[in-house]
HTML snippet that shows the backbone in 3Dmol.js (N, CA, C, O; Angstrom):
<script src="https://3Dmol.org/build/3Dmol-min.js"></script>
<div id="view" style="width:600px;height:400px;position:relative"></div>
<script>
const pdb = `
ATOM      1  N   MET A   1       0.817  -1.195   0.000  1.00  0.00           N
ATOM      2  CA  MET A   1       0.000   0.000   0.000  1.00  0.00           C
ATOM      3  C   MET A   1       0.858   1.255   0.000  1.00  0.00           C
ATOM      4  O   MET A   1       0.500   2.257  -0.619  1.00  0.00           O
ATOM      5  N   GLU A   2       1.997   1.201   0.698  1.00  0.00           N
ATOM      6  CA  GLU A   2       2.873   2.369   0.728  1.00  0.00           C
ATOM      7  C   GLU A   2       3.417   2.679  -0.657  1.00  0.00           C
ATOM      8  O   GLU A   2       3.568   3.846  -1.019  1.00  0.00           O
ATOM      9  N   MET A   3       3.714   1.642  -1.434  1.00  0.00           N
ATOM     10  CA  MET A   3       4.223   1.848  -2.793  1.00  0.00           C
ATOM     11  C   MET A   3       3.186   2.578  -3.639  1.00  0.00           C
ATOM     12  O   MET A   3       3.533   3.469  -4.413  1.00  0.00           O
ATOM     13  N   PHE A   4       1.934   2.213  -3.498  1.00  0.00           N
ATOM     14  CA  PHE A   4       0.864   2.858  -4.242  1.00  0.00           C
ATOM     15  C   PHE A   4       0.772   4.341  -3.887  1.00  0.00           C
ATOM     16  O   PHE A   4       0.593   5.181  -4.768  1.00  0.00           O
ATOM     17  N   ILE A   5       0.893   4.655  -2.624  1.00  0.00           N
ATOM     18  CA  ILE A   5       0.822   6.049  -2.172  1.00  0.00           C
ATOM     19  C   ILE A   5       1.990   6.848  -2.733  1.00  0.00           C
ATOM     20  O   ILE A   5       1.806   7.975  -3.194  1.00  0.00           O
ATOM     21  N   ILE A   6       3.186   6.278  -2.698  1.00  0.00           N
ATOM     22  CA  ILE A   6       4.367   6.955  -3.220  1.00  0.00           C
ATOM     23  C   ILE A   6       4.217   7.204  -4.719  1.00  0.00           C
ATOM     24  O   ILE A   6       4.519   8.298  -5.195  1.00  0.00           O
ATOM     25  N   LEU A   7       3.757   6.211  -5.462  1.00  0.00           N
ATOM     26  CA  LEU A   7       3.551   6.385  -6.901  1.00  0.00           C
ATOM     27  C   LEU A   7       2.510   7.464  -7.181  1.00  0.00           C
ATOM     28  O   LEU A   7       2.672   8.267  -8.100  1.00  0.00           O
ATOM     29  N   LEU A   8       1.454   7.478  -6.396  1.00  0.00           N
ATOM     30  CA  LEU A   8       0.410   8.490  -6.557  1.00  0.00           C
ATOM     31  C   LEU A   8       0.950   9.887  -6.269  1.00  0.00           C
ATOM     32  O   LEU A   8       0.620  10.834  -6.983  1.00  0.00           O
ATOM     33  N   VAL A   9       1.772  10.026  -5.239  1.00  0.00           N
ATOM     34  CA  VAL A   9       2.388  11.315  -4.915  1.00  0.00           C
ATOM     35  C   VAL A   9       3.283  11.774  -6.065  1.00  0.00           C
ATOM     36  O   VAL A   9       3.267  12.951  -6.424  1.00  0.00           O
ATOM     37  N   GLN A  10       4.054  10.869  -6.641  1.00  0.00           N
ATOM     38  CA  GLN A  10       4.937  11.219  -7.750  1.00  0.00           C
ATOM     39  C   GLN A  10       4.147  11.646  -8.981  1.00  0.00           C
ATOM     40  O   GLN A  10       4.509  12.622  -9.639  1.00  0.00           O
ATOM     41  N   ILE A  11       3.088  10.937  -9.294  1.00  0.00           N
ATOM     42  CA  ILE A  11       2.278  11.267 -10.463  1.00  0.00           C
ATOM     43  C   ILE A  11       1.579  12.618 -10.279  1.00  0.00           C
ATOM     44  O   ILE A  11       1.575  13.448 -11.188  1.00  0.00           O
ATOM     45  N   ILE A  12       0.995  12.831  -9.112  1.00  0.00           N
ATOM     46  CA  ILE A  12       0.287  14.091  -8.867  1.00  0.00           C
ATOM     47  C   ILE A  12       1.250  15.272  -8.868  1.00  0.00           C
ATOM     48  O   ILE A  12       0.965  16.304  -9.475  1.00  0.00           O
ATOM     49  N   SER A  13       2.386  15.128  -8.192  1.00  0.00           N
ATOM     50  CA  SER A  13       3.339  16.245  -8.181  1.00  0.00           C
ATOM     51  C   SER A  13       3.929  16.459  -9.572  1.00  0.00           C
ATOM     52  O   SER A  13       4.240  17.595  -9.930  1.00  0.00           O
ATOM     53  N   GLY A  14       4.089  15.416 -10.351  1.00  0.00           N
ATOM     54  CA  GLY A  14       4.540  15.566 -11.734  1.00  0.00           C
ATOM     55  C   GLY A  14       3.514  16.286 -12.589  1.00  0.00           C
ATOM     56  O   GLY A  14       3.870  17.109 -13.433  1.00  0.00           O
ATOM     57  N   ALA A  15       2.231  15.978 -12.372  1.00  0.00           N
ATOM     58  CA  ALA A  15       1.170  16.671 -13.112  1.00  0.00           C
ATOM     59  C   ALA A  15       1.151  18.159 -12.771  1.00  0.00           C
ATOM     60  O   ALA A  15       0.948  19.000 -13.647  1.00  0.00           O
ATOM     61  N   VAL A  16       1.360  18.476 -11.515  1.00  0.00           N
ATOM     62  CA  VAL A  16       1.432  19.882 -11.106  1.00  0.00           C
ATOM     63  C   VAL A  16       2.635  20.554 -11.766  1.00  0.00           C
ATOM     64  O   VAL A  16       2.522  21.668 -12.276  1.00  0.00           O
ATOM     65  N   GLY A  17       3.779  19.883 -11.757  1.00  0.00           N
ATOM     66  CA  GLY A  17       4.972  20.419 -12.407  1.00  0.00           C
ATOM     67  C   GLY A  17       4.772  20.597 -13.901  1.00  0.00           C
ATOM     68  O   GLY A  17       5.238  21.579 -14.479  1.00  0.00           O
ATOM     69  N   GLY A  18       4.084  19.655 -14.529  1.00  0.00           N
ATOM     70  CA  GLY A  18       3.793  19.768 -15.962  1.00  0.00           C
ATOM     71  C   GLY A  18       2.912  20.955 -16.268  1.00  0.00           C
ATOM     72  O   GLY A  18       3.119  21.636 -17.273  1.00  0.00           O
ATOM     73  N   ASN A  19       1.934  21.216 -15.422  1.00  0.00           N
ATOM     74  CA  ASN A  19       1.074  22.371 -15.637  1.00  0.00           C
ATOM     75  C   ASN A  19       1.803  23.672 -15.348  1.00  0.00           C
ATOM     76  O   ASN A  19       1.499  24.698 -15.956  1.00  0.00           O
ATOM     77  N   LEU A  20       2.761  23.644 -14.430  1.00  0.00           N
ATOM     78  CA  LEU A  20       3.592  24.841 -14.218  1.00  0.00           C
ATOM     79  C   LEU A  20       4.442  25.118 -15.451  1.00  0.00           C
ATOM     80  O   LEU A  20       4.601  26.272 -15.849  1.00  0.00           O
ATOM     81  N   ALA A  21       4.986  24.074 -16.055  1.00  0.00           N
ATOM     82  CA  ALA A  21       5.766  24.251 -17.280  1.00  0.00           C
ATOM     83  C   ALA A  21       4.877  24.735 -18.414  1.00  0.00           C
ATOM     84  O   ALA A  21       5.338  25.451 -19.303  1.00  0.00           O
ATOM     85  N   GLY A  22       3.619  24.356 -18.391  1.00  0.00           N
ATOM     86  CA  GLY A  22       2.679  24.775 -19.417  1.00  0.00           C
ATOM     87  C   GLY A  22       2.294  26.237 -19.335  1.00  0.00           C
ATOM     88  O   GLY A  22       1.618  26.748 -20.228  1.00  0.00           O
ATOM     89  N   MET A  23       2.707  26.914 -18.289  1.00  0.00           N
ATOM     90  CA  MET A  23       2.408  28.337 -18.164  1.00  0.00           C
ATOM     91  C   MET A  23       3.360  29.183 -19.004  1.00  0.00           C
ATOM     92  O   MET A  23       3.221  30.405 -19.053  1.00  0.00           O
ATOM     93  N   THR A  24       4.321  28.546 -19.664  1.00  0.00           N
ATOM     94  CA  THR A  24       5.262  29.249 -20.530  1.00  0.00           C
ATOM     95  C   THR A  24       4.779  29.149 -21.977  1.00  0.00           C
ATOM     96  O   THR A  24       3.679  28.663 -22.240  1.00  0.00           O
ATOM     97  N   LYS A  25       5.598  29.606 -22.899  1.00  0.00           N
ATOM     98  CA  LYS A  25       5.257  29.518 -24.320  1.00  0.00           C
ATOM     99  C   LYS A  25       5.229  28.070 -24.809  1.00  0.00           C
ATOM    100  O   LYS A  25       4.674  27.789 -25.871  1.00  0.00           O
ATOM    101  N   GLN A  26       5.814  27.159 -24.054  1.00  0.00           N
ATOM    102  CA  GLN A  26       5.892  25.769 -24.467  1.00  0.00           C
ATOM    103  C   GLN A  26       4.675  24.944 -24.058  1.00  0.00           C
ATOM    104  O   GLN A  26       4.774  23.721 -23.962  1.00  0.00           O
ATOM    105  N   SER A  27       3.547  25.572 -23.821  1.00  0.00           N
ATOM    106  CA  SER A  27       2.351  24.848 -23.397  1.00  0.00           C
ATOM    107  C   SER A  27       1.860  23.914 -24.494  1.00  0.00           C
ATOM    108  O   SER A  27       1.875  24.257 -25.676  1.00  0.00           O
ATOM    109  N   LEU A  28       1.433  22.746 -24.089  1.00  0.00           N
ATOM    110  CA  LEU A  28       0.899  21.747 -25.008  1.00  0.00           C
ATOM    111  C   LEU A  28      -0.605  21.571 -24.828  1.00  0.00           C
ATOM    112  O   LEU A  28      -1.204  20.701 -25.460  1.00  0.00           O
ATOM    113  N   GLY A  29      -1.207  22.369 -23.991  1.00  0.00           N
ATOM    114  CA  GLY A  29      -2.609  22.206 -23.639  1.00  0.00           C
ATOM    115  C   GLY A  29      -2.698  21.541 -22.276  1.00  0.00           C
ATOM    116  O   GLY A  29      -1.804  20.793 -21.882  1.00  0.00           O
ATOM    117  N   THR A  30      -3.764  21.812 -21.572  1.00  0.00           N
ATOM    118  CA  THR A  30      -3.891  21.339 -20.200  1.00  0.00           C
ATOM    119  C   THR A  30      -3.798  19.822 -20.082  1.00  0.00           C
ATOM    120  O   THR A  30      -3.097  19.310 -19.209  1.00  0.00           O
ATOM    121  N   GLY A  31      -4.490  19.111 -20.942  1.00  0.00           N
ATOM    122  CA  GLY A  31      -4.499  17.653 -20.859  1.00  0.00           C
ATOM    123  C   GLY A  31      -3.136  17.032 -21.098  1.00  0.00           C
ATOM    124  O   GLY A  31      -2.698  16.158 -20.351  1.00  0.00           O
ATOM    125  N   LEU A  32      -2.468  17.494 -22.150  1.00  0.00           N
ATOM    126  CA  LEU A  32      -1.157  16.938 -22.471  1.00  0.00           C
ATOM    127  C   LEU A  32      -0.102  17.372 -21.463  1.00  0.00           C
ATOM    128  O   LEU A  32       0.801  16.597 -21.145  1.00  0.00           O
ATOM    129  N   ASN A  33      -0.202  18.603 -20.952  1.00  0.00           N
ATOM    130  CA  ASN A  33       0.710  19.046 -19.888  1.00  0.00           C
ATOM    131  C   ASN A  33       0.574  18.137 -18.672  1.00  0.00           C
ATOM    132  O   ASN A  33       1.573  17.731 -18.078  1.00  0.00           O
ATOM    133  N   THR A  34      -0.657  17.823 -18.307  1.00  0.00           N
ATOM    134  CA  THR A  34      -0.909  16.980 -17.140  1.00  0.00           C
ATOM    135  C   THR A  34      -0.401  15.561 -17.371  1.00  0.00           C
ATOM    136  O   THR A  34       0.233  14.975 -16.493  1.00  0.00           O
ATOM    137  N   LEU A  35      -0.677  15.010 -18.545  1.00  0.00           N
ATOM    138  CA  LEU A  35      -0.261  13.646 -18.859  1.00  0.00           C
ATOM    139  C   LEU A  35       1.262  13.519 -18.891  1.00  0.00           C
ATOM    140  O   LEU A  35       1.824  12.633 -18.249  1.00  0.00           O
ATOM    141  N   LEU A  36       1.926  14.399 -19.633  1.00  0.00           N
ATOM    142  CA  LEU A  36       3.386  14.337 -19.693  1.00  0.00           C
ATOM    143  C   LEU A  36       4.013  14.635 -18.341  1.00  0.00           C
ATOM    144  O   LEU A  36       5.027  14.037 -17.981  1.00  0.00           O
ATOM    145  N   GLY A  37       3.422  15.548 -17.595  1.00  0.00           N
ATOM    146  CA  GLY A  37       3.919  15.845 -16.260  1.00  0.00           C
ATOM    147  C   GLY A  37       3.838  14.634 -15.344  1.00  0.00           C
ATOM    148  O   GLY A  37       4.772  14.357 -14.592  1.00  0.00           O
ATOM    149  N   GLY A  38       2.728  13.915 -15.406  1.00  0.00           N
ATOM    150  CA  GLY A  38       2.580  12.711 -14.597  1.00  0.00           C
ATOM    151  C   GLY A  38       3.612  11.650 -14.947  1.00  0.00           C
ATOM    152  O   GLY A  38       4.181  11.009 -14.064  1.00  0.00           O
ATOM    153  N   VAL A  39       3.848  11.470 -16.240  1.00  0.00           N
ATOM    154  CA  VAL A  39       4.855  10.486 -16.684  1.00  0.00           C
ATOM    155  C   VAL A  39       6.253  10.913 -16.233  1.00  0.00           C
ATOM    156  O   VAL A  39       7.012  10.107 -15.693  1.00  0.00           O
ATOM    157  N   GLY A  40       6.584  12.183 -16.459  1.00  0.00           N
ATOM    158  CA  GLY A  40       7.901  12.677 -16.039  1.00  0.00           C
ATOM    159  C   GLY A  40       8.083  12.610 -14.538  1.00  0.00           C
ATOM    160  O   GLY A  40       9.167  12.292 -14.050  1.00  0.00           O
ATOM    161  N   GLY A  41       7.015  12.911 -13.800  1.00  0.00           N
ATOM    162  CA  GLY A  41       7.077  12.828 -12.348  1.00  0.00           C
ATOM    163  C   GLY A  41       7.306  11.411 -11.859  1.00  0.00           C
ATOM    164  O   GLY A  41       8.067  11.183 -10.919  1.00  0.00           O
ATOM    165  N   LEU A  42       6.648  10.472 -12.494  1.00  0.00           N
ATOM    166  CA  LEU A  42       6.818   9.071 -12.112  1.00  0.00           C
ATOM    167  C   LEU A  42       8.236   8.594 -12.395  1.00  0.00           C
ATOM    168  O   LEU A  42       8.850   7.926 -11.563  1.00  0.00           O
ATOM    169  N   VAL A  43       8.753   8.938 -13.569  1.00  0.00           N
ATOM    170  CA  VAL A  43      10.095   8.472 -13.943  1.00  0.00           C
ATOM    171  C   VAL A  43      11.161   9.090 -13.041  1.00  0.00           C
ATOM    172  O   VAL A  43      11.955   8.367 -12.439  1.00  0.00           O
ATOM    173  N   LEU A  44      11.187  10.423 -12.942  1.00  0.00           N
ATOM    174  CA  LEU A  44      12.222  11.046 -12.118  1.00  0.00           C
ATOM    175  C   LEU A  44      11.997  10.770 -10.638  1.00  0.00           C
ATOM    176  O   LEU A  44      12.960  10.676  -9.877  1.00  0.00           O
ATOM    177  N   GLY A  45      10.753  10.639 -10.220  1.00  0.00           N
ATOM    178  CA  GLY A  45      10.473  10.297  -8.825  1.00  0.00           C
ATOM    179  C   GLY A  45      11.054   8.950  -8.454  1.00  0.00           C
ATOM    180  O   GLY A  45      11.582   8.782  -7.355  1.00  0.00           O
ATOM    181  N   GLN A  46      10.962   7.978  -9.367  1.00  0.00           N
ATOM    182  CA  GLN A  46      11.543   6.660  -9.108  1.00  0.00           C
ATOM    183  C   GLN A  46      13.062   6.720  -9.091  1.00  0.00           C
ATOM    184  O   GLN A  46      13.706   6.034  -8.297  1.00  0.00           O
ATOM    185  N   ILE A  47      13.635   7.539  -9.965  1.00  0.00           N
ATOM    186  CA  ILE A  47      15.094   7.690  -9.980  1.00  0.00           C
ATOM    187  C   ILE A  47      15.574   8.315  -8.674  1.00  0.00           C
ATOM    188  O   ILE A  47      16.555   7.860  -8.086  1.00  0.00           O
ATOM    189  N   VAL A  48      14.882   9.358  -8.223  1.00  0.00           N
ATOM    190  CA  VAL A  48      15.260  10.010  -6.967  1.00  0.00           C
ATOM    191  C   VAL A  48      15.094   9.049  -5.798  1.00  0.00           C
ATOM    192  O   VAL A  48      15.929   9.030  -4.894  1.00  0.00           O
ATOM    193  N   SER A  49      14.032   8.255  -5.802  1.00  0.00           N
ATOM    194  CA  SER A  49      13.827   7.269  -4.740  1.00  0.00           C
ATOM    195  C   SER A  49      14.972   6.265  -4.690  1.00  0.00           C
ATOM    196  O   SER A  49      15.442   5.897  -3.614  1.00  0.00           O
ATOM    197  N   ALA A  50      15.412   5.829  -5.857  1.00  0.00           N
ATOM    198  CA  ALA A  50      16.512   4.869  -5.902  1.00  0.00           C
ATOM    199  C   ALA A  50      17.823   5.499  -5.438  1.00  0.00           C
ATOM    200  O   ALA A  50      18.616   4.855  -4.749  1.00  0.00           O
ATOM    201  N   LEU A  51      18.048   6.753  -5.814  1.00  0.00           N
ATOM    202  CA  LEU A  51      19.286   7.421  -5.427  1.00  0.00           C
ATOM    203  C   LEU A  51      19.340   7.770  -3.943  1.00  0.00           C
ATOM    204  O   LEU A  51      20.413   7.789  -3.341  1.00  0.00           O
ATOM    205  N   THR A  52      18.176   8.046  -3.359  1.00  0.00           N
ATOM    206  CA  THR A  52      18.152   8.407  -1.944  1.00  0.00           C
ATOM    207  C   THR A  52      18.077   7.189  -1.031  1.00  0.00           C
ATOM    208  O   THR A  52      18.079   7.332   0.192  1.00  0.00           O
ATOM    209  N   GLY A  53      18.013   6.019  -1.597  1.00  0.00           N
ATOM    210  CA  GLY A  53      18.040   4.808  -0.788  1.00  0.00           C
ATOM    211  C   GLY A  53      16.691   4.322  -0.312  1.00  0.00           C
ATOM    212  O   GLY A  53      16.622   3.489   0.592  1.00  0.00           O
ATOM    213  N   THR A  54      15.626   4.817  -0.894  1.00  0.00           N
ATOM    214  CA  THR A  54      14.294   4.335  -0.532  1.00  0.00           C
ATOM    215  C   THR A  54      13.566   3.824  -1.772  1.00  0.00           C
ATOM    216  O   THR A  54      12.467   4.292  -2.073  1.00  0.00           O
ATOM    217  N   PRO A  55      14.156   2.874  -2.495  1.00  0.00           N
ATOM    218  CA  PRO A  55      13.477   2.368  -3.683  1.00  0.00           C
ATOM    219  C   PRO A  55      12.183   1.656  -3.316  1.00  0.00           C
ATOM    220  O   PRO A  55      12.128   0.889  -2.354  1.00  0.00           O
ATOM    221  N   GLY A  56      11.169   1.918  -4.081  1.00  0.00           N
ATOM    222  CA  GLY A  56       9.894   1.272  -3.821  1.00  0.00           C
ATOM    223  C   GLY A  56       9.084   1.923  -2.732  1.00  0.00           C
ATOM    224  O   GLY A  56       8.025   1.402  -2.382  1.00  0.00           O
ATOM    225  N   GLY A  57       9.516   3.017  -2.183  1.00  0.00           N
ATOM    226  CA  GLY A  57       8.737   3.700  -1.164  1.00  0.00           C
ATOM    227  C   GLY A  57       8.542   2.859   0.077  1.00  0.00           C
ATOM    228  O   GLY A  57       7.408   2.607   0.484  1.00  0.00           O
ATOM    229  N   GLU A  58       9.622   2.424   0.680  1.00  0.00           N
ATOM    230  CA  GLU A  58       9.541   1.525   1.823  1.00  0.00           C
ATOM    231  C   GLU A  58       9.050   2.196   3.089  1.00  0.00           C
ATOM    232  O   GLU A  58       8.638   1.509   4.024  1.00  0.00           O
ATOM    233  N   ALA A  59       9.081   3.514   3.148  1.00  0.00           N
ATOM    234  CA  ALA A  59       8.657   4.212   4.349  1.00  0.00           C
ATOM    235  C   ALA A  59       7.890   5.464   3.957  1.00  0.00           C
ATOM    236  O   ALA A  59       8.143   6.056   2.909  1.00  0.00           O
ATOM    237  N   LEU A  60       6.968   5.854   4.790  1.00  0.00           N
ATOM    238  CA  LEU A  60       6.190   7.064   4.538  1.00  0.00           C
ATOM    239  C   LEU A  60       6.550   8.125   5.564  1.00  0.00           C
ATOM    240  O   LEU A  60       5.676   8.624   6.272  1.00  0.00           O
ATOM    241  N   ASP A  61       7.811   8.470   5.650  1.00  0.00           N
ATOM    242  CA  ASP A  61       8.214   9.541   6.548  1.00  0.00           C
ATOM    243  C   ASP A  61       8.302  10.851   5.761  1.00  0.00           C
ATOM    244  O   ASP A  61       8.136  10.861   4.542  1.00  0.00           O
ATOM    245  N   VAL A  62       8.560  11.935   6.454  1.00  0.00           N
ATOM    246  CA  VAL A  62       8.548  13.260   5.845  1.00  0.00           C
ATOM    247  C   VAL A  62       9.620  13.383   4.759  1.00  0.00           C
ATOM    248  O   VAL A  62       9.366  13.958   3.701  1.00  0.00           O
ATOM    249  N   ALA A  63      10.799  12.855   5.010  1.00  0.00           N
ATOM    250  CA  ALA A  63      11.886  12.962   4.039  1.00  0.00           C
ATOM    251  C   ALA A  63      11.558  12.210   2.755  1.00  0.00           C
ATOM    252  O   ALA A  63      11.819  12.714   1.662  1.00  0.00           O
ATOM    253  N   THR A  64      10.995  11.021   2.869  1.00  0.00           N
ATOM    254  CA  THR A  64      10.663  10.229   1.691  1.00  0.00           C
ATOM    255  C   THR A  64       9.579  10.896   0.871  1.00  0.00           C
ATOM    256  O   THR A  64       9.710  11.025  -0.346  1.00  0.00           O
ATOM    257  N   VAL A  65       8.517  11.317   1.522  1.00  0.00           N
ATOM    258  CA  VAL A  65       7.420  11.961   0.806  1.00  0.00           C
ATOM    259  C   VAL A  65       7.888  13.283   0.204  1.00  0.00           C
ATOM    260  O   VAL A  65       7.510  13.614  -0.920  1.00  0.00           O
ATOM    261  N   GLY A  66       8.697  14.034   0.926  1.00  0.00           N
ATOM    262  CA  GLY A  66       9.221  15.291   0.409  1.00  0.00           C
ATOM    263  C   GLY A  66      10.091  15.098  -0.812  1.00  0.00           C
ATOM    264  O   GLY A  66       9.975  15.842  -1.785  1.00  0.00           O
ATOM    265  N   SER A  67      10.967  14.102  -0.769  1.00  0.00           N
ATOM    266  CA  SER A  67      11.829  13.865  -1.928  1.00  0.00           C
ATOM    267  C   SER A  67      11.017  13.383  -3.123  1.00  0.00           C
ATOM    268  O   SER A  67      11.359  13.687  -4.266  1.00  0.00           O
ATOM    269  N   ASN A  68       9.956  12.642  -2.873  1.00  0.00           N
ATOM    270  CA  ASN A  68       9.100  12.201  -3.967  1.00  0.00           C
ATOM    271  C   ASN A  68       8.300  13.360  -4.563  1.00  0.00           C
ATOM    272  O   ASN A  68       8.070  13.394  -5.772  1.00  0.00           O
ATOM    273  N   ILE A  69       7.883  14.294  -3.739  1.00  0.00           N
ATOM    274  CA  ILE A  69       7.171  15.466  -4.239  1.00  0.00           C
ATOM    275  C   ILE A  69       8.109  16.321  -5.089  1.00  0.00           C
ATOM    276  O   ILE A  69       7.747  16.746  -6.187  1.00  0.00           O
ATOM    277  N   VAL A  70       9.306  16.569  -4.582  1.00  0.00           N
ATOM    278  CA  VAL A  70      10.270  17.391  -5.325  1.00  0.00           C
ATOM    279  C   VAL A  70      10.701  16.678  -6.610  1.00  0.00           C
ATOM    280  O   VAL A  70      10.696  17.280  -7.684  1.00  0.00           O
ATOM    281  N   GLY A  71      11.067  15.421  -6.506  1.00  0.00           N
ATOM    282  CA  GLY A  71      11.494  14.674  -7.690  1.00  0.00           C
ATOM    283  C   GLY A  71      10.394  14.562  -8.732  1.00  0.00           C
ATOM    284  O   GLY A  71      10.643  14.725  -9.927  1.00  0.00           O
ATOM    285  N   GLY A  72       9.185  14.284  -8.281  1.00  0.00           N
ATOM    286  CA  GLY A  72       8.064  14.196  -9.210  1.00  0.00           C
ATOM    287  C   GLY A  72       7.739  15.526  -9.860  1.00  0.00           C
ATOM    288  O   GLY A  72       7.495  15.591 -11.065  1.00  0.00           O
ATOM    289  N   GLY A  73       7.733  16.579  -9.073  1.00  0.00           N
ATOM    290  CA  GLY A  73       7.429  17.906  -9.612  1.00  0.00           C
ATOM    291  C   GLY A  73       8.453  18.373 -10.621  1.00  0.00           C
ATOM    292  O   GLY A  73       8.100  18.890 -11.680  1.00  0.00           O
ATOM    293  N   VAL A  74       9.718  18.193 -10.297  1.00  0.00           N
ATOM    294  CA  VAL A  74      10.788  18.599 -11.216  1.00  0.00           C
ATOM    295  C   VAL A  74      10.768  17.736 -12.476  1.00  0.00           C
ATOM    296  O   VAL A  74      10.950  18.243 -13.583  1.00  0.00           O
ATOM    297  N   GLY A  75      10.547  16.442 -12.306  1.00  0.00           N
ATOM    298  CA  GLY A  75      10.492  15.557 -13.466  1.00  0.00           C
ATOM    299  C   GLY A  75       9.359  15.924 -14.407  1.00  0.00           C
ATOM    300  O   GLY A  75       9.541  15.942 -15.624  1.00  0.00           O
ATOM    301  N   GLY A  76       8.193  16.215 -13.852  1.00  0.00           N
ATOM    302  CA  GLY A  76       7.065  16.630 -14.673  1.00  0.00           C
ATOM    303  C   GLY A  76       7.306  17.949 -15.367  1.00  0.00           C
ATOM    304  O   GLY A  76       6.963  18.116 -16.538  1.00  0.00           O
ATOM    305  N   LEU A  77       7.889  18.878 -14.656  1.00  0.00           N
ATOM    306  CA  LEU A  77       8.193  20.189 -15.220  1.00  0.00           C
ATOM    307  C   LEU A  77       9.184  20.070 -16.365  1.00  0.00           C
ATOM    308  O   LEU A  77       8.972  20.639 -17.436  1.00  0.00           O
ATOM    309  N   VAL A  78      10.263  19.332 -16.143  1.00  0.00           N
ATOM    310  CA  VAL A  78      11.317  19.224 -17.151  1.00  0.00           C
ATOM    311  C   VAL A  78      10.816  18.499 -18.399  1.00  0.00           C
ATOM    312  O   VAL A  78      11.035  18.976 -19.513  1.00  0.00           O
ATOM    313  N   LEU A  79      10.155  17.365 -18.236  1.00  0.00           N
ATOM    314  CA  LEU A  79       9.694  16.612 -19.404  1.00  0.00           C
ATOM    315  C   LEU A  79       8.699  17.433 -20.218  1.00  0.00           C
ATOM    316  O   LEU A  79       8.795  17.479 -21.444  1.00  0.00           O
ATOM    317  N   THR A  80       7.758  18.071 -19.560  1.00  0.00           N
ATOM    318  CA  THR A  80       6.766  18.871 -20.278  1.00  0.00           C
ATOM    319  C   THR A  80       7.421  20.047 -20.987  1.00  0.00           C
ATOM    320  O   THR A  80       7.085  20.345 -22.133  1.00  0.00           O
ATOM    321  N   TRP A  81       8.350  20.716 -20.319  1.00  0.00           N
ATOM    322  CA  TRP A  81       9.012  21.858 -20.933  1.00  0.00           C
ATOM    323  C   TRP A  81       9.839  21.434 -22.142  1.00  0.00           C
ATOM    324  O   TRP A  81       9.817  22.107 -23.172  1.00  0.00           O
ATOM    325  N   VAL A  82      10.566  20.326 -22.027  1.00  0.00           N
ATOM    326  CA  VAL A  82      11.413  19.861 -23.132  1.00  0.00           C
ATOM    327  C   VAL A  82      10.556  19.476 -24.338  1.00  0.00           C
ATOM    328  O   VAL A  82      10.871  19.861 -25.464  1.00  0.00           O
ATOM    329  N   ILE A  83       9.485  18.728 -24.117  1.00  0.00           N
ATOM    330  CA  ILE A  83       8.612  18.330 -25.223  1.00  0.00           C
ATOM    331  C   ILE A  83       7.974  19.569 -25.860  1.00  0.00           C
ATOM    332  O   ILE A  83       7.890  19.659 -27.085  1.00  0.00           O
ATOM    333  N   GLY A  84       7.529  20.516 -25.043  1.00  0.00           N
ATOM    334  CA  GLY A  84       6.958  21.753 -25.567  1.00  0.00           C
ATOM    335  C   GLY A  84       7.971  22.566 -26.349  1.00  0.00           C
ATOM    336  O   GLY A  84       7.634  23.149 -27.379  1.00  0.00           O
ATOM    337  N   PHE A  85       9.204  22.613 -25.874  1.00  0.00           N
ATOM    338  CA  PHE A  85      10.276  23.339 -26.561  1.00  0.00           C
ATOM    339  C   PHE A  85      10.544  22.716 -27.929  1.00  0.00           C
ATOM    340  O   PHE A  85      10.670  23.423 -28.929  1.00  0.00           O
ATOM    341  N   ILE A  86      10.628  21.391 -27.962  1.00  0.00           N
ATOM    342  CA  ILE A  86      10.860  20.689 -29.231  1.00  0.00           C
ATOM    343  C   ILE A  86       9.706  20.948 -30.196  1.00  0.00           C
ATOM    344  O   ILE A  86       9.924  21.206 -31.379  1.00  0.00           O
ATOM    345  N   LYS A  87       8.480  20.879 -29.685  1.00  0.00           N
ATOM    346  CA  LYS A  87       7.311  21.117 -30.523  1.00  0.00           C
ATOM    347  C   LYS A  87       7.299  22.527 -31.088  1.00  0.00           C
ATOM    348  O   LYS A  87       6.988  22.724 -32.263  1.00  0.00           O
ATOM    349  N   SER A  88       7.636  23.513 -30.256  1.00  0.00           N
ATOM    350  CA  SER A  88       7.632  24.891 -30.736  1.00  0.00           C
ATOM    351  C   SER A  88       8.729  25.130 -31.766  1.00  0.00           C
ATOM    352  O   SER A  88       8.529  25.911 -32.696  1.00  0.00           O
ATOM    353  N   LYS A  89       9.880  24.482 -31.625  1.00  0.00           N
ATOM    354  CA  LYS A  89      10.951  24.621 -32.604  1.00  0.00           C
ATOM    355  C   LYS A  89      10.605  23.935 -33.924  1.00  0.00           C
ATOM    356  O   LYS A  89      10.978  24.418 -34.993  1.00  0.00           O
ATOM    357  N   MET A  90       9.901  22.820 -33.852  1.00  0.00           N
ATOM    358  CA  MET A  90       9.494  22.133 -35.072  1.00  0.00           C
ATOM    359  C   MET A  90       8.416  22.919 -35.813  1.00  0.00           C
ATOM    360  O   MET A  90       8.388  22.913 -37.043  1.00  0.00           O
ATOM    361  N   ALA A  91       7.545  23.584 -35.096  1.00  0.00           N
ATOM    362  CA  ALA A  91       6.475  24.365 -35.703  1.00  0.00           C
ATOM    363  C   ALA A  91       6.996  25.649 -36.320  1.00  0.00           C
ATOM    364  O   ALA A  91       6.360  26.198 -37.219  1.00  0.00           O
ATOM    365  N   ALA A  92       8.132  26.138 -35.861  1.00  0.00           N
ATOM    366  CA  ALA A  92       8.694  27.400 -36.352  1.00  0.00           C
ATOM    367  C   ALA A  92       9.305  27.251 -37.740  1.00  0.00           C
ATOM    368  O   ALA A  92       9.518  28.246 -38.434  1.00  0.00           O
ATOM    369  N   LYS A  93       9.587  26.027 -38.145  1.00  0.00           N
ATOM    370  CA  LYS A  93      10.246  25.820 -39.452  1.00  0.00           C
ATOM    371  C   LYS A  93       9.266  25.837 -40.574  1.00  0.00           C
ATOM    372  O   LYS A  93       9.652  25.678 -41.732  1.00  0.00           O
TER     373      LYS A  93
END
`;
const viewer = $3Dmol.createViewer("view");
viewer.addModel(pdb, "pdb");
viewer.setStyle({}, {cartoon: {color: "spectrum"}});
viewer.zoomTo();
viewer.render();
</script>
């Protein structure tokens, strides 16, 4: 059950990060910002979990949840911004 909660935290914080990235010129629309943000949050959130020594969300303490929120949010923001940047550069040609 803890793993499910950690994954949910990563996806939600990634979706928030994706929508924050969508506030720039690289917006892909609300739905796609949310979807890509969730995917990016999940991927980078899992990487951060593995690097911090809590793979699989073995504990629900403040440090673990905080690192998952930050990792998920940044991952969602970065993936959405990069995809939006690529899309805007392709459309400019």
